[in-house]
C-alpha positions, 0 to 999 in steps of 0.5 A: 351602532357600536357594540359594547366591548366584550367582557374581559376573559377570566385570566388564569388564577393558577399561579395566583393561588397562595398556599394556606396552612390550617393548624388542625391541632389549634382548631382541635384545642378550641372550645366550640365549632363557632370558634373554629369556624371563625378562625377558619374564616379568618384564614380564608379571608382572601379566598375568592371562592365560596368557603361555607361548604369547605368550612362545614366539611372541615368542622365535620372532620375535626369532630370525627378526630375529636371522637377518635382522640377522646378515650372512650369511657366504659 
């Protein structure tokens, strides 16, 4: 009996990682978290890793930035 060939070894993707810039000001100007999430998903469309946790963490940080940048009413 012949053995099946071994699975291909995962090659290093280090050199393949493209740089990605996310314009936080653009996201801050958007109306809703849904619009922000959709925009970030567009930017990450080529990402081969799961992006949900990254996107939700980013949206949390943006919400925090909005609170800081909005003048507090007394």
